[in-house]
N, CA, C and O atoms as a CHARMM CRD file, in Angstrom:
* protein
*
  372
    1    1 MET  N     80.59300  95.26800 102.31400 PROA 1      0.00000
    2    1 MET  CA    81.33600  95.17600 103.56400 PROA 1      0.00000
    3    1 MET  C     81.73200  96.58800 104.00300 PROA 1      0.00000
    4    1 MET  O     82.13800  97.41500 103.18600 PROA 1      0.00000
    5    2 ASN  N     81.61000  96.83900 105.27300 PROA 2      0.00000
    6    2 ASN  CA    82.00400  98.12300 105.84300 PROA 2      0.00000
    7    2 ASN  C     83.32400  97.93800 106.59500 PROA 2      0.00000
    8    2 ASN  O     83.35700  97.34000 107.67100 PROA 2      0.00000
    9    3 LEU  N     84.41000  98.45800 106.01600 PROA 3      0.00000
   10    3 LEU  CA    85.72400  98.28900 106.63200 PROA 3      0.00000
   11    3 LEU  C     85.83900  98.99500 107.98100 PROA 3      0.00000
   12    3 LEU  O     86.71200  98.66100 108.78300 PROA 3      0.00000
   13    4 ASN  N     84.96800  99.96200 108.23500 PROA 4      0.00000
   14    4 ASN  CA    84.99100 100.63000 109.54300 PROA 4      0.00000
   15    4 ASN  C     84.77700  99.63300 110.67700 PROA 4      0.00000
   16    4 ASN  O     85.23300  99.85700 111.79900 PROA 4      0.00000
   17    5 ASN  N     84.08700  98.53900 110.38800 PROA 5      0.00000
   18    5 ASN  CA    83.85100  97.50800 111.40600 PROA 5      0.00000
   19    5 ASN  C     85.12600  96.74900 111.77200 PROA 5      0.00000
   20    5 ASN  O     85.16200  96.04200 112.77900 PROA 5      0.00000
   21    6 TYR  N     86.17100  96.89400 110.95400 PROA 6      0.00000
   22    6 TYR  CA    87.41400  96.16600 111.16400 PROA 6      0.00000
   23    6 TYR  C     88.56800  97.08300 111.57200 PROA 6      0.00000
   24    6 TYR  O     89.69800  96.62300 111.73400 PROA 6      0.00000
   25    7 ILE  N     88.29300  98.35200 111.73400 PROA 7      0.00000
   26    7 ILE  CA    89.32600  99.31400 112.12300 PROA 7      0.00000
   27    7 ILE  C     89.15600  99.64200 113.60400 PROA 7      0.00000
   28    7 ILE  O     88.09300 100.08100 114.04300 PROA 7      0.00000
   29    8 ARG  N     90.21500  99.42300 114.35100 PROA 8      0.00000
   30    8 ARG  CA    90.17300  99.68700 115.79300 PROA 8      0.00000
   31    8 ARG  C     90.46800 101.16000 116.05200 PROA 8      0.00000
   32    8 ARG  O     91.39900 101.72300 115.47500 PROA 8      0.00000
   33    9 SER  N     89.68300 101.77400 116.90900 PROA 9      0.00000
   34    9 SER  CA    89.90200 103.16500 117.31100 PROA 9      0.00000
   35    9 SER  C     90.50100 103.19600 118.70700 PROA 9      0.00000
   36    9 SER  O     89.98300 102.57500 119.63500 PROA 9      0.00000
   37   10 ILE  N     91.60700 103.93200 118.84200 PROA 10     0.00000
   38   10 ILE  CA    92.29000 104.02600 120.12900 PROA 10     0.00000
   39   10 ILE  C     92.31700 105.48600 120.55400 PROA 10     0.00000
   40   10 ILE  O     93.08200 106.27900 120.00500 PROA 10     0.00000
   41   11 PRO  N     91.48200 105.84900 121.53200 PROA 11     0.00000
   42   11 PRO  CA    91.43800 107.24900 121.96000 PROA 11     0.00000
   43   11 PRO  C     92.70000 107.67000 122.71600 PROA 11     0.00000
   44   11 PRO  O     93.33400 106.87800 123.41200 PROA 11     0.00000
   45   12 ASN  N     93.03300 108.94300 122.55000 PROA 12     0.00000
   46   12 ASN  CA    94.16200 109.55500 123.26100 PROA 12     0.00000
   47   12 ASN  C     95.50000 108.86700 122.98700 PROA 12     0.00000
   48   12 ASN  O     96.33700 108.73300 123.87900 PROA 12     0.00000
   49   13 TYR  N     95.68200 108.44000 121.75200 PROA 13     0.00000
   50   13 TYR  CA    96.95800 107.84400 121.36000 PROA 13     0.00000
   51   13 TYR  C     97.42000 108.47800 120.05700 PROA 13     0.00000
   52   13 TYR  O     96.61700 108.57800 119.13000 PROA 13     0.00000
   53   14 PRO  N     98.63800 108.90100 119.93800 PROA 14     0.00000
   54   14 PRO  CA    99.74900 108.77900 120.87800 PROA 14     0.00000
   55   14 PRO  C     99.74100 109.83700 121.97100 PROA 14     0.00000
   56   14 PRO  O    100.56400 109.79600 122.88500 PROA 14     0.00000
   57   15 LYS  N     98.80300 110.79700 121.87800 PROA 15     0.00000
   58   15 LYS  CA    98.68100 111.77000 122.96800 PROA 15     0.00000
   59   15 LYS  C     97.22500 112.17200 123.12600 PROA 15     0.00000
   60   15 LYS  O     96.39900 111.92500 122.24700 PROA 15     0.00000
   61   16 LYS  N     96.92800 112.78100 124.23300 PROA 16     0.00000
   62   16 LYS  CA    95.56200 113.15700 124.57200 PROA 16     0.00000
   63   16 LYS  C     94.94000 114.01400 123.46200 PROA 16     0.00000
   64   16 LYS  O     95.56500 114.94300 122.94900 PROA 16     0.00000
   65   17 GLY  N     93.69800 113.68000 123.10800 PROA 17     0.00000
   66   17 GLY  CA    92.95700 114.44000 122.10800 PROA 17     0.00000
   67   17 GLY  C     93.03100 113.85200 120.70400 PROA 17     0.00000
   68   17 GLY  O     92.33300 114.31500 119.80200 PROA 17     0.00000
   69   18 ILE  N     93.86200 112.84600 120.51200 PROA 18     0.00000
   70   18 ILE  CA    93.99200 112.21400 119.19400 PROA 18     0.00000
   71   18 ILE  C     93.27800 110.86200 119.22300 PROA 18     0.00000
   72   18 ILE  O     93.42900 110.08700 120.16700 PROA 18     0.00000
   73   19 LEU  N     92.50100 110.59600 118.17800 PROA 19     0.00000
   74   19 LEU  CA    91.84800 109.29700 118.02200 PROA 19     0.00000
   75   19 LEU  C     92.60700 108.54900 116.93300 PROA 19     0.00000
   76   19 LEU  O     92.47100 108.86100 115.75000 PROA 19     0.00000
   77   20 PHE  N     93.40200 107.56500 117.33200 PROA 20     0.00000
   78   20 PHE  CA    94.23400 106.79800 116.41300 PROA 20     0.00000
   79   20 PHE  C     93.39700 105.70000 115.78300 PROA 20     0.00000
   80   20 PHE  O     92.71200 104.95800 116.48600 PROA 20     0.00000
   81   21 ARG  N     93.44700 105.59100 114.46400 PROA 21     0.00000
   82   21 ARG  CA    92.73400 104.53600 113.74100 PROA 21     0.00000
   83   21 ARG  C     93.74100 103.45400 113.34800 PROA 21     0.00000
   84   21 ARG  O     94.63300 103.68800 112.53300 PROA 21     0.00000
   85   22 ASP  N     93.58800 102.29100 113.92700 PROA 22     0.00000
   86   22 ASP  CA    94.49700 101.17400 113.70000 PROA 22     0.00000
   87   22 ASP  C     93.94800 100.27100 112.60000 PROA 22     0.00000
   88   22 ASP  O     93.02100  99.49600 112.83400 PROA 22     0.00000
   89   23 VAL  N     94.52300 100.37200 111.39400 PROA 23     0.00000
   90   23 VAL  CA    94.05500  99.56800 110.26600 PROA 23     0.00000
   91   23 VAL  C     94.67500  98.17700 110.25300 PROA 23     0.00000
   92   23 VAL  O     94.27000  97.33500 109.45000 PROA 23     0.00000
   93   24 THR  N     95.64200  97.91800 111.11900 PROA 24     0.00000
   94   24 THR  CA    96.25300  96.58900 111.12900 PROA 24     0.00000
   95   24 THR  C     95.23800  95.51400 111.50700 PROA 24     0.00000
   96   24 THR  O     95.44400  94.33700 111.21100 PROA 24     0.00000
   97   25 THR  N     94.16900  95.89800 112.14400 PROA 25     0.00000
   98   25 THR  CA    93.13300  94.93000 112.51100 PROA 25     0.00000
   99   25 THR  C     92.40100  94.39100 111.27900 PROA 25     0.00000
  100   25 THR  O     91.76100  93.34200 111.35400 PROA 25     0.00000
  101   26 ILE  N     92.48700  95.09100 110.16000 PROA 26     0.00000
  102   26 ILE  CA    91.92500  94.57600 108.90200 PROA 26     0.00000
  103   26 ILE  C     92.66900  93.30200 108.49300 PROA 26     0.00000
  104   26 ILE  O     92.07600  92.38900 107.91700 PROA 26     0.00000
  105   27 PHE  N     93.96700  93.24500 108.79100 PROA 27     0.00000
  106   27 PHE  CA    94.78100  92.10200 108.39200 PROA 27     0.00000
  107   27 PHE  C     94.39400  90.81900 109.12800 PROA 27     0.00000
  108   27 PHE  O     94.72800  89.72100 108.68100 PROA 27     0.00000
  109   28 ASN  N     93.69900  90.95200 110.24400 PROA 28     0.00000
  110   28 ASN  CA    93.29200  89.78600 111.03100 PROA 28     0.00000
  111   28 ASN  C     92.10400  89.04900 110.43400 PROA 28     0.00000
  112   28 ASN  O     91.77000  87.94900 110.87500 PROA 28     0.00000
  113   29 ASN  N     91.46300  89.64400 109.43400 PROA 29     0.00000
  114   29 ASN  CA    90.29200  89.03700 108.82000 PROA 29     0.00000
  115   29 ASN  C     90.54700  88.91600 107.31700 PROA 29     0.00000
  116   29 ASN  O     90.63400  89.92500 106.61700 PROA 29     0.00000
  117   30 ALA  N     90.66400  87.70300 106.83200 PROA 30     0.00000
  118   30 ALA  CA    91.00700  87.47900 105.42200 PROA 30     0.00000
  119   30 ALA  C     90.00500  88.13000 104.47800 PROA 30     0.00000
  120   30 ALA  O     90.39600  88.69800 103.45900 PROA 30     0.00000
  121   31 ASP  N     88.71700  88.05500 104.80400 PROA 31     0.00000
  122   31 ASP  CA    87.69700  88.65100 103.93100 PROA 31     0.00000
  123   31 ASP  C     87.80900  90.16800 103.89900 PROA 31     0.00000
  124   31 ASP  O     87.67700  90.77900 102.83800 PROA 31     0.00000
  125   32 ALA  N     88.05000  90.78000 105.05500 PROA 32     0.00000
  126   32 ALA  CA    88.18600  92.23900 105.12200 PROA 32     0.00000
  127   32 ALA  C     89.44100  92.69600 104.38100 PROA 32     0.00000
  128   32 ALA  O     89.41300  93.69600 103.66300 PROA 32     0.00000
  129   33 PHE  N     90.53400  91.96800 104.55600 PROA 33     0.00000
  130   33 PHE  CA    91.78000  92.32400 103.88000 PROA 33     0.00000
  131   33 PHE  C     91.62200  92.20000 102.36600 PROA 33     0.00000
  132   33 PHE  O     92.04700  93.08500 101.62300 PROA 33     0.00000
  133   34 LYS  N     91.02300  91.12300 101.91700 PROA 34     0.00000
  134   34 LYS  CA    90.79200  90.91900 100.48400 PROA 34     0.00000
  135   34 LYS  C     89.90600  92.01900  99.92100 PROA 34     0.00000
  136   34 LYS  O     90.17700  92.55200  98.84500 PROA 34     0.00000
  137   35 TYR  N     88.85500  92.35600 100.64200 PROA 35     0.00000
  138   35 TYR  CA    87.94700  93.42600 100.21700 PROA 35     0.00000
  139   35 TYR  C     88.69400  94.75200 100.10200 PROA 35     0.00000
  140   35 TYR  O     88.52200  95.48600  99.12900 PROA 35     0.00000
  141   36 CYS  N     89.52100  95.05100 101.09700 PROA 36     0.00000
  142   36 CYS  CA    90.30900  96.28300 101.11200 PROA 36     0.00000
  143   36 CYS  C     91.22200  96.35300  99.88300 PROA 36     0.00000
  144   36 CYS  O     91.25500  97.37100  99.19200 PROA 36     0.00000
  145   37 ILE  N     91.95000  95.28900  99.61600 PROA 37     0.00000
  146   37 ILE  CA    92.87600  95.25300  98.48100 PROA 37     0.00000
  147   37 ILE  C     92.11500  95.35000  97.16400 PROA 37     0.00000
  148   37 ILE  O     92.54900  96.05200  96.25000 PROA 37     0.00000
  149   38 ASN  N     90.99800  94.66200  97.05900 PROA 38     0.00000
  150   38 ASN  CA    90.18700  94.72600  95.83600 PROA 38     0.00000
  151   38 ASN  C     89.64700  96.13500  95.58400 PROA 38     0.00000
  152   38 ASN  O     89.64300  96.60600  94.44700 PROA 38     0.00000
  153   39 ARG  N     89.19700  96.80000  96.63200 PROA 39     0.00000
  154   39 ARG  CA    88.66500  98.17100  96.48200 PROA 39     0.00000
  155   39 ARG  C     89.75100  99.14000  96.04300 PROA 39     0.00000
  156   39 ARG  O     89.54100  99.93300  95.12500 PROA 39     0.00000
  157   40 ILE  N     90.90200  99.08400  96.68600 PROA 40     0.00000
  158   40 ILE  CA    92.00600  99.97300  96.32000 PROA 40     0.00000
  159   40 ILE  C     92.47500  99.67200  94.89500 PROA 40     0.00000
  160   40 ILE  O     92.74600 100.58600  94.11600 PROA 40     0.00000
  161   41 SER  N     92.56700  98.39700  94.56600 PROA 41     0.00000
  162   41 SER  CA    93.00200  97.99500  93.22600 PROA 41     0.00000
  163   41 SER  C     92.04000  98.49600  92.15500 PROA 41     0.00000
  164   41 SER  O     92.46500  98.93000  91.08500 PROA 41     0.00000
  165   42 LYS  N     90.76100  98.43400  92.44300 PROA 42     0.00000
  166   42 LYS  CA    89.74800  98.90400  91.49400 PROA 42     0.00000
  167   42 LYS  C     89.92000 100.39800  91.21700 PROA 42     0.00000
  168   42 LYS  O     89.82100 100.83700  90.07200 PROA 42     0.00000
  169   43 ILE  N     90.17400 101.16300  92.25800 PROA 43     0.00000
  170   43 ILE  CA    90.40000 102.61100  92.10000 PROA 43     0.00000
  171   43 ILE  C     91.66400 102.86200  91.28900 PROA 43     0.00000
  172   43 ILE  O     91.66500 103.69000  90.37800 PROA 43     0.00000
  173   44 CYS  N     92.73800 102.15200  91.61600 PROA 44     0.00000
  174   44 CYS  CA    94.01900 102.33600  90.92500 PROA 44     0.00000
  175   44 CYS  C     93.94500 101.92400  89.45900 PROA 44     0.00000
  176   44 CYS  O     94.58200 102.53500  88.60100 PROA 44     0.00000
  177   45 LYS  N     93.16900 100.89200  89.18200 PROA 45     0.00000
  178   45 LYS  CA    93.06400 100.37800  87.81200 PROA 45     0.00000
  179   45 LYS  C     92.47300 101.42700  86.86800 PROA 45     0.00000
  180   45 LYS  O     92.77600 101.42600  85.67400 PROA 45     0.00000
  181   46 LYS  N     91.64000 102.31200  87.38900 PROA 46     0.00000
  182   46 LYS  CA    91.00500 103.35400  86.57600 PROA 46     0.00000
  183   46 LYS  C     91.98900 104.46600  86.21100 PROA 46     0.00000
  184   46 LYS  O     91.73900 105.24800  85.29400 PROA 46     0.00000
  185   47 LYS  N     93.10300 104.53000  86.92900 PROA 47     0.00000
  186   47 LYS  CA    94.11400 105.56600  86.71100 PROA 47     0.00000
  187   47 LYS  C     95.22900 105.00800  85.83500 PROA 47     0.00000
  188   47 LYS  O     95.34700 103.79400  85.66800 PROA 47     0.00000
  189   48 LYS  N     96.03600 105.88900  85.28200 PROA 48     0.00000
  190   48 LYS  CA    97.20000 105.44300  84.50200 PROA 48     0.00000
  191   48 LYS  C     98.39500 105.36600  85.44000 PROA 48     0.00000
  192   48 LYS  O     99.23900 106.26200  85.47300 PROA 48     0.00000
  193   49 ILE  N     98.45100 104.28600  86.19800 PROA 49     0.00000
  194   49 ILE  CA    99.48300 104.09900  87.20700 PROA 49     0.00000
  195   49 ILE  C    100.50500 103.09800  86.68400 PROA 49     0.00000
  196   49 ILE  O    100.14500 102.05400  86.14000 PROA 49     0.00000
  197   50 SER  N    101.78600 103.42800  86.85600 PROA 50     0.00000
  198   50 SER  CA   102.83500 102.51900  86.39300 PROA 50     0.00000
  199   50 SER  C    103.53400 101.81400  87.55400 PROA 50     0.00000
  200   50 SER  O    104.22300 100.81500  87.34400 PROA 50     0.00000
  201   51 LYS  N    103.36400 102.32400  88.77600 PROA 51     0.00000
  202   51 LYS  CA   103.98200 101.73700  89.96900 PROA 51     0.00000
  203   51 LYS  C    103.08100 102.00800  91.16900 PROA 51     0.00000
  204   51 LYS  O    102.29400 102.95500  91.17800 PROA 51     0.00000
  205   52 ILE  N    103.21300 101.17100  92.15800 PROA 52     0.00000
  206   52 ILE  CA   102.52000 101.37700  93.42900 PROA 52     0.00000
  207   52 ILE  C    103.58500 101.64600  94.48800 PROA 52     0.00000
  208   52 ILE  O    104.55000 100.89100  94.60700 PROA 52     0.00000
  209   53 ALA  N    103.41400 102.71100  95.24800 PROA 53     0.00000
  210   53 ALA  CA   104.32700 103.04900  96.33200 PROA 53     0.00000
  211   53 ALA  C    103.60800 102.87200  97.65900 PROA 53     0.00000
  212   53 ALA  O    102.42000 103.17200  97.78000 PROA 53     0.00000
  213   54 GLY  N    104.33300 102.38700  98.64100 PROA 54     0.00000
  214   54 GLY  CA   103.78100 102.22500  99.97800 PROA 54     0.00000
  215   54 GLY  C    104.72000 102.83900 100.99100 PROA 54     0.00000
  216   54 GLY  O    105.93700 102.66200 100.91900 PROA 54     0.00000
  217   55 ILE  N    104.14500 103.56300 101.94000 PROA 55     0.00000
  218   55 ILE  CA   104.93900 104.24900 102.95500 PROA 55     0.00000
  219   55 ILE  C    104.97100 103.41000 104.23200 PROA 55     0.00000
  220   55 ILE  O    103.93700 103.14100 104.84300 PROA 55     0.00000
  221   56 GLU  N    106.17400 103.00600 104.61800 PROA 56     0.00000
  222   56 GLU  CA   106.45700 102.31200 105.88400 PROA 56     0.00000
  223   56 GLU  C    105.35900 101.33600 106.33300 PROA 56     0.00000
  224   56 GLU  O    104.17900 101.54900 106.05500 PROA 56     0.00000
  225   57 ASP  N    105.72600 100.35900 106.96700 PROA 57     0.00000
  226   57 ASP  CA   104.93100  99.35700 107.65600 PROA 57     0.00000
  227   57 ASP  C    103.61600  98.98000 106.96800 PROA 57     0.00000
  228   57 ASP  O    103.61200  98.12200 106.08500 PROA 57     0.00000
  229   58 ARG  N    102.51200  99.60000 107.35400 PROA 58     0.00000
  230   58 ARG  CA   101.20700  99.23200 106.81600 PROA 58     0.00000
  231   58 ARG  C    101.13400  99.47800 105.31700 PROA 58     0.00000
  232   58 ARG  O    100.50800  98.71500 104.58000 PROA 58     0.00000
  233   59 GLY  N    101.77600 100.54400 104.87700 PROA 59     0.00000
  234   59 GLY  CA   101.81100 100.84600 103.44800 PROA 59     0.00000
  235   59 GLY  C    102.54500  99.78500 102.65000 PROA 59     0.00000
  236   59 GLY  O    102.23300  99.55200 101.48300 PROA 59     0.00000
  237   60 PHE  N    103.52600  99.13800 103.28100 PROA 60     0.00000
  238   60 PHE  CA   104.23600  98.05000 102.61600 PROA 60     0.00000
  239   60 PHE  C    103.28700  96.87400 102.39400 PROA 60     0.00000
  240   60 PHE  O    103.26600  96.27800 101.31700 PROA 60     0.00000
  241   61 ILE  N    102.51400  96.55000 103.40900 PROA 61     0.00000
  242   61 ILE  CA   101.60600  95.40500 103.33000 PROA 61     0.00000
  243   61 ILE  C    100.51500  95.66000 102.29700 PROA 61     0.00000
  244   61 ILE  O    100.29700  94.84100 101.40400 PROA 61     0.00000
  245   62 ILE  N     99.84100  96.78100 102.41600 PROA 62     0.00000
  246   62 ILE  CA    98.73400  97.08900 101.50500 PROA 62     0.00000
  247   62 ILE  C     99.26100  97.37300 100.10200 PROA 62     0.00000
  248   62 ILE  O     98.72900  96.85100  99.12300 PROA 62     0.00000
  249   63 GLY  N    100.29000  98.18700 100.00100 PROA 63     0.00000
  250   63 GLY  CA   100.83800  98.55100  98.69600 PROA 63     0.00000
  251   63 GLY  C    101.36300  97.35700  97.92100 PROA 63     0.00000
  252   63 GLY  O    101.12700  97.24500  96.71800 PROA 63     0.00000
  253   64 ALA  N    102.06900  96.46800  98.59400 PROA 64     0.00000
  254   64 ALA  CA   102.60700  95.28600  97.92800 PROA 64     0.00000
  255   64 ALA  C    101.48300  94.38300  97.42700 PROA 64     0.00000
  256   64 ALA  O    101.57900  93.82200  96.33600 PROA 64     0.00000
  257   65 ALA  N    100.43000  94.24200  98.21000 PROA 65     0.00000
  258   65 ALA  CA    99.29000  93.40700  97.79200 PROA 65     0.00000
  259   65 ALA  C     98.58300  94.01100  96.58100 PROA 65     0.00000
  260   65 ALA  O     98.19300  93.29200  95.66100 PROA 65     0.00000
  261   66 VAL  N     98.42100  95.33100  96.58400 PROA 66     0.00000
  262   66 VAL  CA    97.78600  96.01400  95.44100 PROA 66     0.00000
  263   66 VAL  C     98.67800  95.89000  94.20300 PROA 66     0.00000
  264   66 VAL  O     98.18500  95.61700  93.10800 PROA 66     0.00000
  265   67 ALA  N     99.96900  96.08600  94.37100 PROA 67     0.00000
  266   67 ALA  CA   100.90600  95.97000  93.24500 PROA 67     0.00000
  267   67 ALA  C    100.84900  94.56100  92.64800 PROA 67     0.00000
  268   67 ALA  O    100.83500  94.39900  91.42800 PROA 67     0.00000
  269   68 LEU  N    100.81700  93.56500  93.49900 PROA 68     0.00000
  270   68 LEU  CA   100.74100  92.18600  93.03300 PROA 68     0.00000
  271   68 LEU  C     99.45100  91.95000  92.24900 PROA 68     0.00000
  272   68 LEU  O     99.46700  91.34800  91.17500 PROA 68     0.00000
  273   69 LYS  N     98.35200  92.42400  92.79000 PROA 69     0.00000
  274   69 LYS  CA    97.05600  92.23900  92.13100 PROA 69     0.00000
  275   69 LYS  C     97.01200  92.92500  90.76200 PROA 69     0.00000
  276   69 LYS  O     96.40800  92.40300  89.82500 PROA 69     0.00000
  277   70 LEU  N     97.64900  94.08800  90.64500 PROA 70     0.00000
  278   70 LEU  CA    97.63800  94.85100  89.39500 PROA 70     0.00000
  279   70 LEU  C     98.84000  94.54000  88.49800 PROA 70     0.00000
  280   70 LEU  O     98.98300  95.11500  87.42000 PROA 70     0.00000
  281   71 ASN  N     99.69700  93.62800  88.95300 PROA 71     0.00000
  282   71 ASN  CA   100.89700  93.25900  88.20200 PROA 71     0.00000
  283   71 ASN  C    101.77200  94.48300  87.91000 PROA 71     0.00000
  284   71 ASN  O    102.23100  94.68400  86.78500 PROA 71     0.00000
  285   72 LEU  N    101.98800  95.29100  88.94700 PROA 72     0.00000
  286   72 LEU  CA   102.80100  96.49800  88.84700 PROA 72     0.00000
  287   72 LEU  C    103.98200  96.40700  89.80700 PROA 72     0.00000
  288   72 LEU  O    103.92400  95.67200  90.79300 PROA 72     0.00000
  289   73 PRO  N    105.05400  97.14900  89.52700 PROA 73     0.00000
  290   73 PRO  CA   106.16800  97.19500  90.47200 PROA 73     0.00000
  291   73 PRO  C    105.75300  97.87700  91.78200 PROA 73     0.00000
  292   73 PRO  O    104.88400  98.74800  91.79700 PROA 73     0.00000
  293   74 PHE  N    106.38700  97.46600  92.86300 PROA 74     0.00000
  294   74 PHE  CA   106.13100  98.07800  94.16400 PROA 74     0.00000
  295   74 PHE  C    107.35900  98.85300  94.61400 PROA 74     0.00000
  296   74 PHE  O    108.47600  98.34000  94.54700 PROA 74     0.00000
  297   75 VAL  N    107.16100 100.08400  95.07300 PROA 75     0.00000
  298   75 VAL  CA   108.24400 100.93700  95.55400 PROA 75     0.00000
  299   75 VAL  C    108.03700 101.20100  97.04500 PROA 75     0.00000
  300   75 VAL  O    107.11500 101.92300  97.42200 PROA 75     0.00000
  301   76 PRO  N    108.89000 100.61900  97.90000 PROA 76     0.00000
  302   76 PRO  CA   108.77600 100.90800  99.33400 PROA 76     0.00000
  303   76 PRO  C    109.38000 102.27800  99.64100 PROA 76     0.00000
  304   76 PRO  O    110.47700 102.60200  99.18700 PROA 76     0.00000
  305   77 ILE  N    108.65800 103.06000 100.40600 PROA 77     0.00000
  306   77 ILE  CA   109.13700 104.39100 100.78100 PROA 77     0.00000
  307   77 ILE  C    109.35200 104.41000 102.28900 PROA 77     0.00000
  308   77 ILE  O    108.45600 104.10000 103.07300 PROA 77     0.00000
  309   78 ARG  N    110.57800 104.78700 102.66700 PROA 78     0.00000
  310   78 ARG  CA   110.93800 104.86300 104.08100 PROA 78     0.00000
  311   78 ARG  C    111.64800 106.16600 104.35500 PROA 78     0.00000
  312   78 ARG  O    111.98400 106.91800 103.44100 PROA 78     0.00000
  313   79 LYS  N    111.86900 106.41800 105.62700 PROA 79     0.00000
  314   79 LYS  CA   112.63600 107.59100 106.02400 PROA 79     0.00000
  315   79 LYS  C    114.03400 107.49900 105.44000 PROA 79     0.00000
  316   79 LYS  O    114.55600 106.40700 105.21500 PROA 79     0.00000
  317   80 LYS  N    114.63000 108.64500 105.20000 PROA 80     0.00000
  318   80 LYS  CA   115.96400 108.70200 104.62400 PROA 80     0.00000
  319   80 LYS  C    116.93100 107.82800 105.42300 PROA 80     0.00000
  320   80 LYS  O    116.98600 107.88300 106.65200 PROA 80     0.00000
  321   81 GLY  N    117.68900 107.02300 104.68300 PROA 81     0.00000
  322   81 GLY  CA   118.69300 106.17500 105.31200 PROA 81     0.00000
  323   81 GLY  C    118.20200 104.81800 105.76500 PROA 81     0.00000
  324   81 GLY  O    119.00000 104.01200 106.24300 PROA 81     0.00000
  325   82 LYS  N    116.91700 104.53500 105.63300 PROA 82     0.00000
  326   82 LYS  CA   116.37900 103.26000 106.09900 PROA 82     0.00000
  327   82 LYS  C    116.46300 102.15800 105.05100 PROA 82     0.00000
  328   82 LYS  O    116.46300 100.97700 105.39900 PROA 82     0.00000
  329   83 LEU  N    116.53500 102.52500 103.77300 PROA 83     0.00000
  330   83 LEU  CA   116.73000 101.54700 102.70600 PROA 83     0.00000
  331   83 LEU  C    118.05000 101.85600 102.01800 PROA 83     0.00000
  332   83 LEU  O    118.45600 103.01600 101.95100 PROA 83     0.00000
  333   84 PRO  N    118.71600 100.84600 101.51300 PROA 84     0.00000
  334   84 PRO  CA   119.95900 101.11600 100.78200 PROA 84     0.00000
  335   84 PRO  C    119.70100 102.05800  99.60900 PROA 84     0.00000
  336   84 PRO  O    118.74400 101.87400  98.85600 PROA 84     0.00000
  337   85 PHE  N    120.54700 103.05500  99.45900 PROA 85     0.00000
  338   85 PHE  CA   120.37200 104.10700  98.45600 PROA 85     0.00000
  339   85 PHE  C    120.24400 103.53100  97.05000 PROA 85     0.00000
  340   85 PHE  O    119.35200 103.93800  96.30400 PROA 85     0.00000
  341   86 LYS  N    121.11100 102.59700  96.67000 PROA 86     0.00000
  342   86 LYS  CA   121.06800 102.04900  95.31700 PROA 86     0.00000
  343   86 LYS  C    119.74700 101.33000  95.05600 PROA 86     0.00000
  344   86 LYS  O    119.19800 101.42600  93.95800 PROA 86     0.00000
  345   87 ASN  N    119.24100 100.62500  96.03200 PROA 87     0.00000
  346   87 ASN  CA   117.95400  99.94000  95.85700 PROA 87     0.00000
  347   87 ASN  C    116.82600 100.94200  95.66200 PROA 87     0.00000
  348   87 ASN  O    115.92400 100.71200  94.85700 PROA 87     0.00000
  349   88 MET  N    116.87000 102.03800  96.38300 PROA 88     0.00000
  350   88 MET  CA   115.82500 103.06100  96.24400 PROA 88     0.00000
  351   88 MET  C    115.84600 103.63600  94.83900 PROA 88     0.00000
  352   88 MET  O    114.79500 103.78600  94.21500 PROA 88     0.00000
  353   89 LEU  N    117.01500 103.95600  94.33900 PROA 89     0.00000
  354   89 LEU  CA   117.12100 104.54300  93.00000 PROA 89     0.00000
  355   89 LEU  C    116.65700 103.54800  91.94200 PROA 89     0.00000
  356   89 LEU  O    115.97200 103.92500  90.99100 PROA 89     0.00000
  357   90 LYS  N    117.02400 102.29000  92.10300 PROA 90     0.00000
  358   90 LYS  CA   116.63400 101.26900  91.13900 PROA 90     0.00000
  359   90 LYS  C    115.10400 101.15600  91.08200 PROA 90     0.00000
  360   90 LYS  O    114.53600 101.02300  89.99800 PROA 90     0.00000
  361   91 ASN  N    114.44000 101.20700  92.23200 PROA 91     0.00000
  362   91 ASN  CA   112.98000 101.08300  92.27700 PROA 91     0.00000
  363   91 ASN  C    112.27100 102.31200  91.75600 PROA 91     0.00000
  364   91 ASN  O    111.18200 102.20000  91.19100 PROA 91     0.00000
  365   92 ILE  N    112.85500 103.47200  91.92900 PROA 92     0.00000
  366   92 ILE  CA   112.19500 104.71500  91.52700 PROA 92     0.00000
  367   92 ILE  C    112.33800 104.95000  90.02700 PROA 92     0.00000
  368   92 ILE  O    111.40500 105.43400  89.38600 PROA 92     0.00000
  369   93 ASN  N    113.49300 104.61400  89.46400 PROA 93     0.00000
  370   93 ASN  CA   113.73700 104.87700  88.02800 PROA 93     0.00000
  371   93 ASN  C    113.08400 103.89800  87.12600 PROA 93     0.00000
  372   93 ASN  O    113.20800 104.00400  85.90600 PROA 93     0.00000
């Protein structure tokens, strides 16, 4: 499967000259999403990883799915002040 077929390209967004790649369109196709998670999980499994971290929005969706598949803890990463401080420390330690 070629995931490029499921990624939407939006020219001149958020400003002129930038080609934005929208990966949320992968989530609209169960087979593409499963393939994406399986591929990332396969790469991660080869490494000595103890946690999966995901950065905001899309990273939460993909990261949480990979963490679940690998039976690892998931650490959500957000801008400072967006998650309760104690929860962040608990997840990181």
